[in-house]
C-alpha atoms as a printed R data frame, in Angstrom:
   type eleno elety resid chain resno       x       y       z
1  ATOM     1    CA   MET     A     1 134.276 100.133 112.890
2  ATOM     2    CA   ILE     A     2 130.352 101.116 111.696
3  ATOM     3    CA   LEU     A     3 128.351  97.392 110.829
4  ATOM     4    CA   LYS     A     4 125.499  98.725 108.866
5  ATOM     5    CA   PHE     A     5 122.402  95.765 107.988
6  ATOM     6    CA   ASP     A     6 118.900  95.108 107.242
7  ATOM     7    CA   ILE     A     7 116.887  94.347 109.990
8  ATOM     8    CA   SER     A     8 113.596  94.399 108.784
9  ATOM     9    CA   ILE     A     9 114.237  90.487 108.812
10 ATOM    10    CA   LEU     A    10 116.786  89.135 111.084
11 ATOM    11    CA   LYS     A    11 117.120  85.469 111.067
12 ATOM    12    CA   MET     A    12 118.207  83.783 114.382
13 ATOM    13    CA   GLY     A    13 117.803  79.839 114.407
14 ATOM    14    CA   ASN     A    14 114.440  78.325 114.163
15 ATOM    15    CA   PHE     A    15 113.438  82.050 114.642
16 ATOM    16    CA   SER     A    16 112.884  85.104 112.949
17 ATOM    17    CA   VAL     A    17 112.631  88.514 113.941
18 ATOM    18    CA   GLU     A    18 110.841  91.234 111.414
19 ATOM    19    CA   VAL     A    19 109.832  95.080 112.225
20 ATOM    20    CA   ILE     A    20 106.373  95.643 111.361
21 ATOM    21    CA   ASP     A    21 103.651  97.585 112.156
22 ATOM    22    CA   PHE     A    22  99.887  98.220 112.888
23 ATOM    23    CA   ILE     A    23  98.683  97.076 109.018
24 ATOM    24    CA   LYS     A    24 100.808  93.965 108.600
25 ATOM    25    CA   ILE     A    25  99.927  93.829 113.021
26 ATOM    26    CA   GLN     A    26  95.886  93.011 111.754
27 ATOM    27    CA   SER     A    27  96.920  91.116 108.527
28 ATOM    28    CA   LEU     A    28  98.585  88.507 110.803
29 ATOM    29    CA   SER     A    29  95.899  88.703 112.956
30 ATOM    30    CA   LYS     A    30  93.649  88.002 110.413
31 ATOM    31    CA   LYS     A    31  95.666  84.333 109.350
32 ATOM    32    CA   SER     A    32  96.195  83.301 113.029
33 ATOM    33    CA   ASP     A    33  93.701  82.963 116.251
34 ATOM    34    CA   SER     A    34  96.928  82.973 118.627
35 ATOM    35    CA   LEU     A    35  99.741  85.617 117.828
36 ATOM    36    CA   SER     A    36 101.959  86.772 120.180
37 ATOM    37    CA   ILE     A    37 104.717  89.752 118.853
38 ATOM    38    CA   ILE     A    38 107.276  90.804 121.130
39 ATOM    39    CA   ARG     A    39 108.405  95.040 121.232
40 ATOM    40    CA   ILE     A    40 112.565  95.536 121.235
41 ATOM    41    CA   VAL     A    41 112.677  98.561 123.215
42 ATOM    42    CA   PRO     A    42 116.176 100.477 121.433
43 ATOM    43    CA   LEU     A    43 119.040 100.588 123.991
44 ATOM    44    CA   ARG     A    44 119.172 103.287 126.956
45 ATOM    45    CA   TYR     A    45 121.370 104.121 129.878
46 ATOM    46    CA   GLU     A    46 120.367 104.942 133.035
47 ATOM    47    CA   LYS     A    47 122.680 105.634 136.413
48 ATOM    48    CA   GLY     A    48 125.482 103.783 134.722
49 ATOM    49    CA   VAL     A    49 123.582 101.092 133.287
50 ATOM    50    CA   PHE     A    50 122.829 100.066 129.726
51 ATOM    51    CA   PHE     A    51 119.890  98.618 129.342
52 ATOM    52    CA   VAL     A    52 117.644  96.976 126.729
53 ATOM    53    CA   ASN     A    53 113.608  96.045 127.062
54 ATOM    54    CA   ILE     A    54 111.975  93.263 125.514
55 ATOM    55    CA   ILE     A    55 107.900  92.750 126.293
56 ATOM    56    CA   ASN     A    56 105.638  90.369 124.992
57 ATOM    57    CA   PHE     A    57 102.214  90.765 124.005
58 ATOM    58    CA   LYS     A    58  99.202  88.955 122.746
59 ATOM    59    CA   VAL     A    59  97.199  90.425 120.569
60 ATOM    60    CA   LYS     A    60  93.532  89.404 120.902
61 ATOM    61    CA   LYS     A    61  90.945  89.872 117.462
62 ATOM    62    CA   GLN     A    62  87.459  90.685 118.994
63 ATOM    63    CA   LYS     A    63  85.055  91.718 116.405
64 ATOM    64    CA   LYS     A    64  86.724  94.250 114.200
65 ATOM    65    CA   GLN     A    65  89.207  95.681 116.764
66 ATOM    66    CA   ILE     A    66  92.889  94.285 117.725
67 ATOM    67    CA   GLU     A    67  93.885  93.999 121.230
68 ATOM    68    CA   LEU     A    68  97.252  94.194 122.515
69 ATOM    69    CA   ILE     A    69  97.408  92.866 125.617
70 ATOM    70    CA   ASN     A    70 100.986  93.037 127.927
71 ATOM    71    CA   GLN     A    71 102.330  89.888 128.785
72 ATOM    72    CA   GLY     A    72 105.297  91.293 130.764
73 ATOM    73    CA   GLY     A    73 108.362  91.768 130.128
74 ATOM    74    CA   ILE     A    74 111.755  92.267 130.858
75 ATOM    75    CA   LYS     A    75 114.802  94.417 131.790
76 ATOM    76    CA   ILE     A    76 118.707  93.369 130.248
77 ATOM    77    CA   LYS     A    77 121.636  94.898 131.704
78 ATOM    78    CA   TYR     A    78 124.941  95.751 130.344
79 ATOM    79    CA   LYS     A    79 127.358  97.354 131.981
80 ATOM    80    CA   TYR     A    80 130.558  99.067 129.485
81 ATOM    81    CA   ASN     A    81 134.510  99.034 131.021
82 ATOM    82    CA   ASN     A    82 135.723 100.691 128.171
83 ATOM    83    CA   GLU     A    83 136.470  97.506 125.856
84 ATOM    84    CA   ARG     A    84 133.446  95.419 126.210
85 ATOM    85    CA   PHE     A    85 130.076  95.406 127.510
86 ATOM    86    CA   ASP     A    86 129.565  92.846 130.679
87 ATOM    87    CA   PHE     A    87 126.247  91.289 131.259
88 ATOM    88    CA   PHE     A    88 124.542  92.678 134.597
89 ATOM    89    CA   GLY     A    89 121.389  91.170 135.070
90 ATOM    90    CA   ILE     A    90 117.896  90.673 134.193
91 ATOM    91    CA   GLU     A    91 114.832  91.993 135.989
């Protein structure tokens, strides 16, 4: 079975996840002095482990420039056992 859905905007509880580009970041930074964005790196595989990286960035306006300041991230790891993905750890 293949699931297809639009991930341009996804609601999860009190949060919404939206796929944005740099123009959207510029627009959002004009409306708010404090803005955080999160980059989710697509699923990858290495040495028998599947993983996704999640990186948090602070958006800072400096005159006419926008800085993306890396606030650190995590790697969420899974193993696949021929039936399902099992959580393997967080780095």
